[in-house]
Every structure is written in structure tokens, then in C-alpha cells.
N, C-alpha and C positions, 0 to 999 in steps of 0.2 A: 504494500500500500504506500503510495507516494503521498507526501504532504505538500500541498501547494495552495490549499484553501486557507481561510482565515484561521488563526490560532493553531495551525498544524493539521487542520481537518483535510480529508482527501479532496481532490479537485472537484469531484462530483457533488460535494456538499452543497455548494451554492445553488446549483440547478435543482436538486432534490428539495431543498428548503423553500425555494421559490414556488415549486409545484405545490408543496404542502400548504403554503400560505395562500395560494390562489384558489384552492379547492373550496367548494361551498360547504359550510358547516351546517348540517341539517338541524343542529340544536341551537343555532344562532338565529332565532326567529323573533321578530318584533310583533308583539300581539297588541292589537288595538280593537277593542270591542266597545262600542258606544254605550251599550247597556251596562256593561261592567264599569266603565268609567263613571257613569251616572250614579251607580250604586256606591262606588268608592267616594264620590263627592258627598252623597247624602250621609254616608257613615261618618265621614270626616266632619261634616257639619254637626252631627249628633255628638260626636266626641268632644268637639270644641265647646258646644253649648253645655254639655254635662260637666266639663272641667271648669267652666266659668260659673257654674251654679253652686250655691252652698247646700242646696237640698236636691232631692230627686226631681227629675223633670216630670211634669204632669203629662197626662195623655194629650191634653190640648196643646201643650208646648211642643211635644214631639210631633204631633200632627202638623203644627204650623211650620216647624223646621223641615219636615218632609214635603211640605207643599200640599198637604191634604186638607188644610182648613183655610 
């Protein structure tokens, strides 16, 4: 094995590395689901409201935060 690549790696190292980096990673997926994002926003709003309240939120308050009232 000849060393000619970076840090004494074989000459074929650069080509193999570039191929590996250019391959599509099936697990690198951007997920965007409008319904899920909406649910996350509602949950976040509830968490913020609950953390700012000294007492439990009433059903009416929760409904208002969720846009049901």
C-alpha cells in the first residue's frame, strides 16, 4: 500500500471519501408536517401559559389558548 493521500492515507482515499460524502443518506430527511407543526405550537402555547400561571389553568383558559373559545 503506497501512501500518497493526506496524512499517509492511500491514494484512493480521497476518491472513496468523496463518493461516500456525495451519497444520499436515507436517514437525513427533513420532515415538515403542517398539522404536526400546529400541534407543537398549541402545546408550546399551553406550556408557556401554564408556566406563567400561579394556579392550574381552567378549562376556559385552555380552550381560549387552543382557539376553541
